[in-house]
mmCIF file as Biopython writes it, N, C-alpha, C and O atoms, coordinates in Angstrom:
data_model
#
loop_
_atom_site.group_PDB
_atom_site.id
_atom_site.type_symbol
_atom_site.label_atom_id
_atom_site.label_alt_id
_atom_site.label_comp_id
_atom_site.label_asym_id
_atom_site.label_entity_id
_atom_site.label_seq_id
_atom_site.pdbx_PDB_ins_code
_atom_site.Cartn_x
_atom_site.Cartn_y
_atom_site.Cartn_z
_atom_site.occupancy
_atom_site.B_iso_or_equiv
_atom_site.auth_seq_id
_atom_site.auth_asym_id
_atom_site.pdbx_PDB_model_num
ATOM 1   N N  . MET A ? 1  ? 96.493  163.008 112.025 1.0 0.0 1  A 1 
ATOM 2   C CA . MET A ? 1  ? 97.531  162.420 111.558 1.0 0.0 1  A 1 
ATOM 3   C C  . MET A ? 1  ? 97.568  162.097 110.195 1.0 0.0 1  A 1 
ATOM 4   O O  . MET A ? 1  ? 96.574  161.554 109.714 1.0 0.0 1  A 1 
ATOM 5   N N  . THR A ? 2  ? 98.723  162.380 109.355 1.0 0.0 2  A 1 
ATOM 6   C CA . THR A ? 2  ? 98.830  162.216 107.951 1.0 0.0 2  A 1 
ATOM 7   C C  . THR A ? 2  ? 100.051 161.342 107.818 1.0 0.0 2  A 1 
ATOM 8   O O  . THR A ? 2  ? 101.159 161.477 108.336 1.0 0.0 2  A 1 
ATOM 9   N N  . LYS A ? 3  ? 99.484  160.195 106.810 1.0 0.0 3  A 1 
ATOM 10  C CA . LYS A ? 3  ? 100.668 159.223 106.367 1.0 0.0 3  A 1 
ATOM 11  C C  . LYS A ? 3  ? 100.810 159.183 105.191 1.0 0.0 3  A 1 
ATOM 12  O O  . LYS A ? 3  ? 99.802  159.494 104.556 1.0 0.0 3  A 1 
ATOM 13  N N  . ARG A ? 4  ? 101.861 158.862 104.503 1.0 0.0 4  A 1 
ATOM 14  C CA . ARG A ? 4  ? 101.900 158.560 103.057 1.0 0.0 4  A 1 
ATOM 15  C C  . ARG A ? 4  ? 102.049 157.132 102.692 1.0 0.0 4  A 1 
ATOM 16  O O  . ARG A ? 4  ? 102.896 156.362 103.145 1.0 0.0 4  A 1 
ATOM 17  N N  . ILE A ? 5  ? 101.096 156.858 101.793 1.0 0.0 5  A 1 
ATOM 18  C CA . ILE A ? 5  ? 101.156 155.269 101.416 1.0 0.0 5  A 1 
ATOM 19  C C  . ILE A ? 5  ? 101.661 155.094 99.979  1.0 0.0 5  A 1 
ATOM 20  O O  . ILE A ? 5  ? 100.904 155.531 99.112  1.0 0.0 5  A 1 
ATOM 21  N N  . PRO A ? 6  ? 102.774 154.548 99.588  1.0 0.0 6  A 1 
ATOM 22  C CA . PRO A ? 6  ? 103.154 154.370 98.373  1.0 0.0 6  A 1 
ATOM 23  C C  . PRO A ? 6  ? 102.239 153.409 97.516  1.0 0.0 6  A 1 
ATOM 24  O O  . PRO A ? 6  ? 101.902 152.295 97.919  1.0 0.0 6  A 1 
ATOM 25  N N  . VAL A ? 7  ? 101.891 153.908 96.375  1.0 0.0 7  A 1 
ATOM 26  C CA . VAL A ? 7  ? 101.061 153.054 95.356  1.0 0.0 7  A 1 
ATOM 27  C C  . VAL A ? 7  ? 101.586 153.331 94.071  1.0 0.0 7  A 1 
ATOM 28  O O  . VAL A ? 7  ? 102.197 154.378 93.856  1.0 0.0 7  A 1 
ATOM 29  N N  . SER A ? 8  ? 101.363 152.332 93.060  1.0 0.0 8  A 1 
ATOM 30  C CA . SER A ? 8  ? 101.792 152.348 91.861  1.0 0.0 8  A 1 
ATOM 31  C C  . SER A ? 8  ? 101.118 153.654 91.047  1.0 0.0 8  A 1 
ATOM 32  O O  . SER A ? 8  ? 100.267 154.377 91.566  1.0 0.0 8  A 1 
ATOM 33  N N  . GLU A ? 9  ? 101.530 153.798 89.972  1.0 0.0 9  A 1 
ATOM 34  C CA . GLU A ? 9  ? 100.853 154.874 89.138  1.0 0.0 9  A 1 
ATOM 35  C C  . GLU A ? 9  ? 99.456  154.360 88.672  1.0 0.0 9  A 1 
ATOM 36  O O  . GLU A ? 9  ? 98.441  155.056 88.633  1.0 0.0 9  A 1 
ATOM 37  N N  . ASP A ? 10 ? 99.550  152.951 88.299  1.0 0.0 10 A 1 
ATOM 38  C CA . ASP A ? 10 ? 98.343  152.349 87.715  1.0 0.0 10 A 1 
ATOM 39  C C  . ASP A ? 10 ? 97.336  152.119 88.920  1.0 0.0 10 A 1 
ATOM 40  O O  . ASP A ? 10 ? 96.136  152.163 88.646  1.0 0.0 10 A 1 
ATOM 41  N N  . ARG A ? 11 ? 97.650  151.921 89.994  1.0 0.0 11 A 1 
ATOM 42  C CA . ARG A ? 11 ? 96.925  151.813 91.212  1.0 0.0 11 A 1 
ATOM 43  C C  . ARG A ? 11 ? 96.157  153.044 91.660  1.0 0.0 11 A 1 
ATOM 44  O O  . ARG A ? 11 ? 95.024  153.070 92.140  1.0 0.0 11 A 1 
ATOM 45  N N  . TRP A ? 12 ? 97.048  154.145 91.396  1.0 0.0 12 A 1 
ATOM 46  C CA . TRP A ? 12 ? 96.549  155.450 91.818  1.0 0.0 12 A 1 
ATOM 47  C C  . TRP A ? 12 ? 95.562  155.933 90.760  1.0 0.0 12 A 1 
ATOM 48  O O  . TRP A ? 12 ? 94.646  156.665 91.133  1.0 0.0 12 A 1 
ATOM 49  N N  . LYS A ? 13 ? 95.657  155.612 89.547  1.0 0.0 13 A 1 
ATOM 50  C CA . LYS A ? 13 ? 94.661  155.786 88.298  1.0 0.0 13 A 1 
ATOM 51  C C  . LYS A ? 13 ? 93.302  155.092 88.670  1.0 0.0 13 A 1 
ATOM 52  O O  . LYS A ? 13 ? 92.182  155.579 88.519  1.0 0.0 13 A 1 
ATOM 53  N N  . GLN A ? 14 ? 93.595  153.944 89.152  1.0 0.0 14 A 1 
ATOM 54  C CA . GLN A ? 14 ? 92.311  153.091 89.516  1.0 0.0 14 A 1 
ATOM 55  C C  . GLN A ? 14 ? 91.481  153.686 90.629  1.0 0.0 14 A 1 
ATOM 56  O O  . GLN A ? 14 ? 90.250  153.663 90.626  1.0 0.0 14 A 1 
ATOM 57  N N  . LEU A ? 15 ? 92.188  154.195 91.536  1.0 0.0 15 A 1 
ATOM 58  C CA . LEU A ? 15 ? 91.518  154.752 92.703  1.0 0.0 15 A 1 
ATOM 59  C C  . LEU A ? 15 ? 90.868  156.047 92.247  1.0 0.0 15 A 1 
ATOM 60  O O  . LEU A ? 15 ? 89.758  156.402 92.645  1.0 0.0 15 A 1 
ATOM 61  N N  . GLY A ? 16 ? 91.513  156.638 91.511  1.0 0.0 16 A 1 
ATOM 62  C CA . GLY A ? 16 ? 90.994  158.162 90.901  1.0 0.0 16 A 1 
ATOM 63  C C  . GLY A ? 16 ? 89.805  157.801 90.136  1.0 0.0 16 A 1 
ATOM 64  O O  . GLY A ? 16 ? 88.954  158.690 90.083  1.0 0.0 16 A 1 
ATOM 65  N N  . ARG A ? 17 ? 89.549  156.741 89.550  1.0 0.0 17 A 1 
ATOM 66  C CA . ARG A ? 17 ? 88.480  156.474 88.761  1.0 0.0 17 A 1 
ATOM 67  C C  . ARG A ? 17 ? 87.292  156.049 89.597  1.0 0.0 17 A 1 
ATOM 68  O O  . ARG A ? 17 ? 86.183  156.248 89.103  1.0 0.0 17 A 1 
ATOM 69  N N  . ILE A ? 18 ? 87.362  155.526 90.718  1.0 0.0 18 A 1 
ATOM 70  C CA . ILE A ? 18 ? 86.310  155.316 91.562  1.0 0.0 18 A 1 
ATOM 71  C C  . ILE A ? 18 ? 85.891  156.063 92.692  1.0 0.0 18 A 1 
ATOM 72  O O  . ILE A ? 18 ? 84.860  155.897 93.343  1.0 0.0 18 A 1 
ATOM 73  N N  . LYS A ? 19 ? 86.799  156.915 92.868  1.0 0.0 19 A 1 
ATOM 74  C CA . LYS A ? 19 ? 86.638  158.122 93.867  1.0 0.0 19 A 1 
ATOM 75  C C  . LYS A ? 19 ? 85.627  159.107 93.372  1.0 0.0 19 A 1 
ATOM 76  O O  . LYS A ? 19 ? 85.757  159.607 92.255  1.0 0.0 19 A 1 
ATOM 77  N N  . GLU A ? 20 ? 84.647  159.399 94.139  1.0 0.0 20 A 1 
ATOM 78  C CA . GLU A ? 20 ? 83.584  160.260 93.784  1.0 0.0 20 A 1 
ATOM 79  C C  . GLU A ? 20 ? 84.061  161.902 93.921  1.0 0.0 20 A 1 
ATOM 80  O O  . GLU A ? 20 ? 84.984  162.197 94.680  1.0 0.0 20 A 1 
ATOM 81  N N  . ALA A ? 21 ? 83.460  162.774 93.244  1.0 0.0 21 A 1 
ATOM 82  C CA . ALA A ? 21 ? 83.703  164.064 93.264  1.0 0.0 21 A 1 
ATOM 83  C C  . ALA A ? 21 ? 83.603  164.693 94.723  1.0 0.0 21 A 1 
ATOM 84  O O  . ALA A ? 21 ? 82.535  164.610 95.329  1.0 0.0 21 A 1 
ATOM 85  N N  . GLY A ? 22 ? 84.535  165.224 95.204  1.0 0.0 22 A 1 
ATOM 86  C CA . GLY A ? 22 ? 84.373  165.661 96.637  1.0 0.0 22 A 1 
ATOM 87  C C  . GLY A ? 22 ? 84.784  164.771 97.834  1.0 0.0 22 A 1 
ATOM 88  O O  . GLY A ? 22 ? 84.909  165.157 98.996  1.0 0.0 22 A 1 
ATOM 89  N N  . GLN A ? 23 ? 84.974  163.515 97.365  1.0 0.0 23 A 1 
ATOM 90  C CA . GLN A ? 23 ? 85.374  162.597 98.202  1.0 0.0 23 A 1 
ATOM 91  C C  . GLN A ? 23 ? 86.853  162.615 98.431  1.0 0.0 23 A 1 
ATOM 92  O O  . GLN A ? 23 ? 87.654  162.828 97.521  1.0 0.0 23 A 1 
ATOM 93  N N  . THR A ? 24 ? 87.192  162.382 99.686  1.0 0.0 24 A 1 
ATOM 94  C CA . THR A ? 24 ? 88.678  162.228 99.963  1.0 0.0 24 A 1 
ATOM 95  C C  . THR A ? 24 ? 89.271  160.829 99.883  1.0 0.0 24 A 1 
ATOM 96  O O  . THR A ? 24 ? 88.515  159.858 99.914  1.0 0.0 24 A 1 
ATOM 97  N N  . TYR A ? 25 ? 90.513  160.688 99.788  1.0 0.0 25 A 1 
ATOM 98  C CA . TYR A ? 25 ? 91.092  159.434 99.427  1.0 0.0 25 A 1 
ATOM 99  C C  . TYR A ? 25 ? 90.770  158.689 100.763 1.0 0.0 25 A 1 
ATOM 100 O O  . TYR A ? 25 ? 90.339  157.539 100.675 1.0 0.0 25 A 1 
ATOM 101 N N  . ASP A ? 26 ? 90.952  159.275 102.032 1.0 0.0 26 A 1 
ATOM 102 C CA . ASP A ? 26 ? 90.563  158.729 103.296 1.0 0.0 26 A 1 
ATOM 103 C C  . ASP A ? 26 ? 89.120  158.125 103.313 1.0 0.0 26 A 1 
ATOM 104 O O  . ASP A ? 26 ? 88.917  156.993 103.753 1.0 0.0 26 A 1 
ATOM 105 N N  . GLU A ? 27 ? 88.095  158.944 102.802 1.0 0.0 27 A 1 
ATOM 106 C CA . GLU A ? 27 ? 86.907  158.441 102.868 1.0 0.0 27 A 1 
ATOM 107 C C  . GLU A ? 27 ? 86.810  157.199 101.969 1.0 0.0 27 A 1 
ATOM 108 O O  . GLU A ? 27 ? 86.306  156.167 102.412 1.0 0.0 27 A 1 
ATOM 109 N N  . LEU A ? 28 ? 87.323  157.283 100.607 1.0 0.0 28 A 1 
ATOM 110 C CA . LEU A ? 28 ? 87.510  156.361 99.729  1.0 0.0 28 A 1 
ATOM 111 C C  . LEU A ? 28 ? 87.962  154.932 100.249 1.0 0.0 28 A 1 
ATOM 112 O O  . LEU A ? 28 ? 87.438  153.859 99.952  1.0 0.0 28 A 1 
ATOM 113 N N  . LEU A ? 29 ? 89.000  155.136 101.050 1.0 0.0 29 A 1 
ATOM 114 C CA . LEU A ? 29 ? 89.634  153.954 101.707 1.0 0.0 29 A 1 
ATOM 115 C C  . LEU A ? 29 ? 88.658  153.265 102.636 1.0 0.0 29 A 1 
ATOM 116 O O  . LEU A ? 29 ? 88.532  152.043 102.556 1.0 0.0 29 A 1 
ATOM 117 N N  . GLY A ? 30 ? 87.930  153.998 103.550 1.0 0.0 30 A 1 
ATOM 118 C CA . GLY A ? 30 ? 86.880  153.689 104.520 1.0 0.0 30 A 1 
ATOM 119 C C  . GLY A ? 30 ? 85.922  152.911 103.786 1.0 0.0 30 A 1 
ATOM 120 O O  . GLY A ? 30 ? 85.673  151.766 104.163 1.0 0.0 30 A 1 
ATOM 121 N N  . VAL A ? 31 ? 85.257  153.492 102.601 1.0 0.0 31 A 1 
ATOM 122 C CA . VAL A ? 31 ? 84.363  152.623 101.709 1.0 0.0 31 A 1 
ATOM 123 C C  . VAL A ? 31 ? 84.771  151.382 101.214 1.0 0.0 31 A 1 
ATOM 124 O O  . VAL A ? 31 ? 83.997  150.425 101.244 1.0 0.0 31 A 1 
ATOM 125 N N  . LEU A ? 32 ? 86.129  151.275 100.671 1.0 0.0 32 A 1 
ATOM 126 C CA . LEU A ? 32 ? 86.735  150.110 100.198 1.0 0.0 32 A 1 
ATOM 127 C C  . LEU A ? 32 ? 86.979  149.036 101.432 1.0 0.0 32 A 1 
ATOM 128 O O  . LEU A ? 32 ? 86.732  147.844 101.248 1.0 0.0 32 A 1 
ATOM 129 N N  . LEU A ? 33 ? 87.404  149.450 102.515 1.0 0.0 33 A 1 
ATOM 130 C CA . LEU A ? 33 ? 87.365  148.594 103.769 1.0 0.0 33 A 1 
ATOM 131 C C  . LEU A ? 33 ? 86.111  148.131 104.204 1.0 0.0 33 A 1 
ATOM 132 O O  . LEU A ? 33 ? 85.976  146.968 104.583 1.0 0.0 33 A 1 
ATOM 133 N N  . GLN A ? 34 ? 85.097  149.006 104.182 1.0 0.0 34 A 1 
ATOM 134 C CA . GLN A ? 34 ? 83.764  148.383 104.654 1.0 0.0 34 A 1 
ATOM 135 C C  . GLN A ? 34 ? 83.195  147.466 103.561 1.0 0.0 34 A 1 
ATOM 136 O O  . GLN A ? 34 ? 82.597  146.449 103.912 1.0 0.0 34 A 1 
ATOM 137 N N  . ALA A ? 35 ? 83.328  147.730 102.382 1.0 0.0 35 A 1 
ATOM 138 C CA . ALA A ? 35 ? 82.929  146.785 101.455 1.0 0.0 35 A 1 
ATOM 139 C C  . ALA A ? 35 ? 83.682  145.289 101.614 1.0 0.0 35 A 1 
ATOM 140 O O  . ALA A ? 35 ? 83.138  144.187 101.551 1.0 0.0 35 A 1 
ATOM 141 N N  . PHE A ? 36 ? 85.078  145.586 101.837 1.0 0.0 36 A 1 
ATOM 142 C CA . PHE A ? 36 ? 86.014  144.255 102.000 1.0 0.0 36 A 1 
ATOM 143 C C  . PHE A ? 36 ? 85.448  143.385 103.392 1.0 0.0 36 A 1 
ATOM 144 O O  . PHE A ? 36 ? 85.392  142.156 103.443 1.0 0.0 36 A 1 
ATOM 145 N N  . ASN A ? 37 ? 85.105  144.186 104.338 1.0 0.0 37 A 1 
ATOM 146 C CA . ASN A ? 37 ? 84.718  143.569 105.626 1.0 0.0 37 A 1 
ATOM 147 C C  . ASN A ? 37 ? 83.157  142.720 105.411 1.0 0.0 37 A 1 
ATOM 148 O O  . ASN A ? 37 ? 82.854  141.637 105.911 1.0 0.0 37 A 1 
ATOM 149 N N  . LYS A ? 38 ? 82.383  143.516 104.588 1.0 0.0 38 A 1 
ATOM 150 C CA . LYS A ? 38 ? 81.118  142.916 104.364 1.0 0.0 38 A 1 
ATOM 151 C C  . LYS A ? 38 ? 81.260  141.776 103.473 1.0 0.0 38 A 1 
ATOM 152 O O  . LYS A ? 38 ? 80.476  140.848 103.671 1.0 0.0 38 A 1 
ATOM 153 N N  . ARG A ? 39 ? 82.098  141.662 102.540 1.0 0.0 39 A 1 
ATOM 154 C CA . ARG A ? 39 ? 82.344  140.553 101.726 1.0 0.0 39 A 1 
ATOM 155 C C  . ARG A ? 39 ? 82.966  139.491 102.565 1.0 0.0 39 A 1 
ATOM 156 O O  . ARG A ? 39 ? 82.503  138.355 102.466 1.0 0.0 39 A 1 
ATOM 157 N N  . LYS A ? 40 ? 83.823  139.686 103.267 1.0 0.0 40 A 1 
ATOM 158 C CA . LYS A ? 40 ? 84.752  138.689 104.181 1.0 0.0 40 A 1 
ATOM 159 C C  . LYS A ? 40 ? 83.394  137.946 105.040 1.0 0.0 40 A 1 
ATOM 160 O O  . LYS A ? 40 ? 83.253  136.723 105.042 1.0 0.0 40 A 1 
ATOM 161 N N  . LEU A ? 41 ? 82.429  138.891 105.762 1.0 0.0 41 A 1 
ATOM 162 C CA . LEU A ? 41 ? 81.422  138.326 106.492 1.0 0.0 41 A 1 
ATOM 163 C C  . LEU A ? 41 ? 80.643  137.415 105.852 1.0 0.0 41 A 1 
ATOM 164 O O  . LEU A ? 41 ? 80.282  136.308 106.250 1.0 0.0 41 A 1 
ATOM 165 N N  . ALA A ? 42 ? 80.376  138.058 104.668 1.0 0.0 42 A 1 
ATOM 166 C CA . ALA A ? 42 ? 79.158  137.109 103.657 1.0 0.0 42 A 1 
ATOM 167 C C  . ALA A ? 42 ? 80.025  135.731 103.208 1.0 0.0 42 A 1 
ATOM 168 O O  . ALA A ? 42 ? 79.403  134.687 103.008 1.0 0.0 42 A 1 
ATOM 169 N N  . LEU A ? 43 ? 81.206  135.771 103.088 1.0 0.0 43 A 1 
ATOM 170 C CA . LEU A ? 43 ? 81.785  134.495 102.687 1.0 0.0 43 A 1 
ATOM 171 C C  . LEU A ? 43 ? 81.934  133.421 103.954 1.0 0.0 43 A 1 
ATOM 172 O O  . LEU A ? 43 ? 81.854  132.196 103.860 1.0 0.0 43 A 1 
ATOM 173 N N  . ALA A ? 44 ? 82.155  134.145 105.078 1.0 0.0 44 A 1 
ATOM 174 C CA . ALA A ? 44 ? 82.139  133.525 106.205 1.0 0.0 44 A 1 
ATOM 175 C C  . ALA A ? 44 ? 80.757  132.790 106.519 1.0 0.0 44 A 1 
ATOM 176 O O  . ALA A ? 44 ? 80.699  131.597 106.817 1.0 0.0 44 A 1 
ATOM 177 N N  . ALA A ? 45 ? 79.632  133.649 106.418 1.0 0.0 45 A 1 
ATOM 178 C CA . ALA A ? 45 ? 78.357  133.057 106.812 1.0 0.0 45 A 1 
ATOM 179 C C  . ALA A ? 45 ? 78.150  132.076 105.744 1.0 0.0 45 A 1 
ATOM 180 O O  . ALA A ? 45 ? 77.494  131.082 106.057 1.0 0.0 45 A 1 
ATOM 181 N N  . GLN A ? 46 ? 78.640  132.177 104.388 1.0 0.0 46 A 1 
ATOM 182 C CA . GLN A ? 46 ? 78.218  131.060 103.414 1.0 0.0 46 A 1 
ATOM 183 C C  . GLN A ? 46 ? 79.009  129.827 103.747 1.0 0.0 46 A 1 
ATOM 184 O O  . GLN A ? 46 ? 78.549  128.710 103.513 1.0 0.0 46 A 1 
ATOM 185 N N  . SER A ? 47 ? 80.164  130.003 104.277 1.0 0.0 47 A 1 
ATOM 186 C CA . SER A ? 47 ? 80.925  128.782 104.631 1.0 0.0 47 A 1 
ATOM 187 C C  . SER A ? 47 ? 80.332  128.126 105.930 1.0 0.0 47 A 1 
ATOM 188 O O  . SER A ? 47 ? 80.518  126.921 106.096 1.0 0.0 47 A 1 
ATOM 189 N N  . ALA A ? 48 ? 79.638  128.842 106.847 1.0 0.0 48 A 1 
ATOM 190 C CA . ALA A ? 48 ? 79.030  128.354 108.153 1.0 0.0 48 A 1 
ATOM 191 C C  . ALA A ? 48 ? 77.785  127.462 107.464 1.0 0.0 48 A 1 
ATOM 192 O O  . ALA A ? 48 ? 77.621  126.276 107.751 1.0 0.0 48 A 1 
ATOM 193 N N  . ARG A ? 49 ? 77.030  128.101 106.629 1.0 0.0 49 A 1 
ATOM 194 C CA . ARG A ? 49 ? 75.729  127.556 106.216 1.0 0.0 49 A 1 
ATOM 195 C C  . ARG A ? 49 ? 76.121  126.095 105.325 1.0 0.0 49 A 1 
ATOM 196 O O  . ARG A ? 49 ? 75.327  125.155 105.336 1.0 0.0 49 A 1 
ATOM 197 N N  . LYS A ? 50 ? 77.200  126.034 104.695 1.0 0.0 50 A 1 
ATOM 198 C CA . LYS A ? 50 ? 77.597  124.786 104.131 1.0 0.0 50 A 1 
ATOM 199 C C  . LYS A ? 50 ? 78.214  123.817 105.183 1.0 0.0 50 A 1 
ATOM 200 O O  . LYS A ? 50 ? 78.429  122.655 104.837 1.0 0.0 50 A 1 
ATOM 201 N N  . GLY A ? 51 ? 78.506  124.220 106.429 1.0 0.0 51 A 1 
ATOM 202 C CA . GLY A ? 51 ? 78.918  123.327 107.500 1.0 0.0 51 A 1 
ATOM 203 C C  . GLY A ? 51 ? 80.674  123.214 107.250 1.0 0.0 51 A 1 
ATOM 204 O O  . GLY A ? 51 ? 81.368  122.234 107.517 1.0 0.0 51 A 1 
ATOM 205 N N  . GLU A ? 52 ? 81.071  124.351 106.740 1.0 0.0 52 A 1 
ATOM 206 C CA . GLU A ? 52 ? 82.662  124.453 106.377 1.0 0.0 52 A 1 
ATOM 207 C C  . GLU A ? 52 ? 83.241  125.220 107.480 1.0 0.0 52 A 1 
ATOM 208 O O  . GLU A ? 52 ? 82.662  126.172 108.005 1.0 0.0 52 A 1 
ATOM 209 N N  . GLY A ? 53 ? 84.466  124.762 107.842 1.0 0.0 53 A 1 
ATOM 210 C CA . GLY A ? 53 ? 85.253  125.430 108.827 1.0 0.0 53 A 1 
ATOM 211 C C  . GLY A ? 53 ? 85.005  125.016 110.254 1.0 0.0 53 A 1 
ATOM 212 O O  . GLY A ? 53 ? 84.196  124.099 110.395 1.0 0.0 53 A 1 
ATOM 213 N N  . LYS A ? 54 ? 85.534  125.504 111.296 1.0 0.0 54 A 1 
ATOM 214 C CA . LYS A ? 54 ? 85.544  125.353 112.530 1.0 0.0 54 A 1 
ATOM 215 C C  . LYS A ? 54 ? 84.473  126.372 113.485 1.0 0.0 54 A 1 
ATOM 216 O O  . LYS A ? 54 ? 84.792  127.495 113.875 1.0 0.0 54 A 1 
ATOM 217 N N  . TRP A ? 55 ? 83.393  125.830 113.706 1.0 0.0 55 A 1 
ATOM 218 C CA . TRP A ? 55 ? 82.335  126.839 114.428 1.0 0.0 55 A 1 
ATOM 219 C C  . TRP A ? 55 ? 82.080  126.162 115.443 1.0 0.0 55 A 1 
ATOM 220 O O  . TRP A ? 55 ? 82.090  124.932 115.490 1.0 0.0 55 A 1 
ATOM 221 N N  . HIS A ? 56 ? 81.775  127.085 116.546 1.0 0.0 56 A 1 
ATOM 222 C CA . HIS A ? 56 ? 81.270  126.557 117.726 1.0 0.0 56 A 1 
ATOM 223 C C  . HIS A ? 56 ? 79.882  127.087 118.171 1.0 0.0 56 A 1 
ATOM 224 O O  . HIS A ? 56 ? 79.519  128.224 117.871 1.0 0.0 56 A 1 
ATOM 225 N N  . ARG A ? 57 ? 79.202  126.330 118.812 1.0 0.0 57 A 1 
ATOM 226 C CA . ARG A ? 57 ? 77.688  126.821 119.278 1.0 0.0 57 A 1 
ATOM 227 C C  . ARG A ? 57 ? 77.810  127.681 120.414 1.0 0.0 57 A 1 
ATOM 228 O O  . ARG A ? 57 ? 78.512  127.243 121.326 1.0 0.0 57 A 1 
ATOM 229 N N  . LEU A ? 58 ? 77.259  128.861 120.575 1.0 0.0 58 A 1 
ATOM 230 C CA . LEU A ? 58 ? 77.464  129.903 121.565 1.0 0.0 58 A 1 
ATOM 231 C C  . LEU A ? 58 ? 77.127  129.136 122.732 1.0 0.0 58 A 1 
ATOM 232 O O  . LEU A ? 58 ? 77.816  129.489 123.689 1.0 0.0 58 A 1 
ATOM 233 N N  . GLU A ? 59 ? 76.293  128.185 123.007 1.0 0.0 59 A 1 
ATOM 234 C CA . GLU A ? 59 ? 75.967  127.586 124.194 1.0 0.0 59 A 1 
ATOM 235 C C  . GLU A ? 59 ? 77.200  126.900 124.753 1.0 0.0 59 A 1 
ATOM 236 O O  . GLU A ? 59 ? 77.366  126.687 125.954 1.0 0.0 59 A 1 
ATOM 237 N N  . ASP A ? 60 ? 78.059  126.566 123.781 1.0 0.0 60 A 1 
ATOM 238 C CA . ASP A ? 60 ? 79.143  125.627 124.319 1.0 0.0 60 A 1 
ATOM 239 C C  . ASP A ? 60 ? 80.264  126.648 124.638 1.0 0.0 60 A 1 
ATOM 240 O O  . ASP A ? 60 ? 81.368  126.145 124.850 1.0 0.0 60 A 1 
ATOM 241 N N  . MET A ? 61 ? 80.169  127.988 124.708 1.0 0.0 61 A 1 
ATOM 242 C CA . MET A ? 61 ? 81.347  128.795 124.969 1.0 0.0 61 A 1 
ATOM 243 C C  . MET A ? 61 ? 81.034  129.229 126.503 1.0 0.0 61 A 1 
ATOM 244 O O  . MET A ? 61 ? 81.825  129.947 127.114 1.0 0.0 61 A 1 
#
């Protein structure tokens, strides 16, 4: 399935600068999403280590 995602000219240029030769924009978006998810998980782990947030013990579930 092919979809069109409207982006500004500036954003298109930014994406073009980080896209590797031979890499599709679909692959680039996959890499960016993977990096985003890793960062999100790292921040959640950091918060958990600090005792922040609402966390439950697995034994209590």
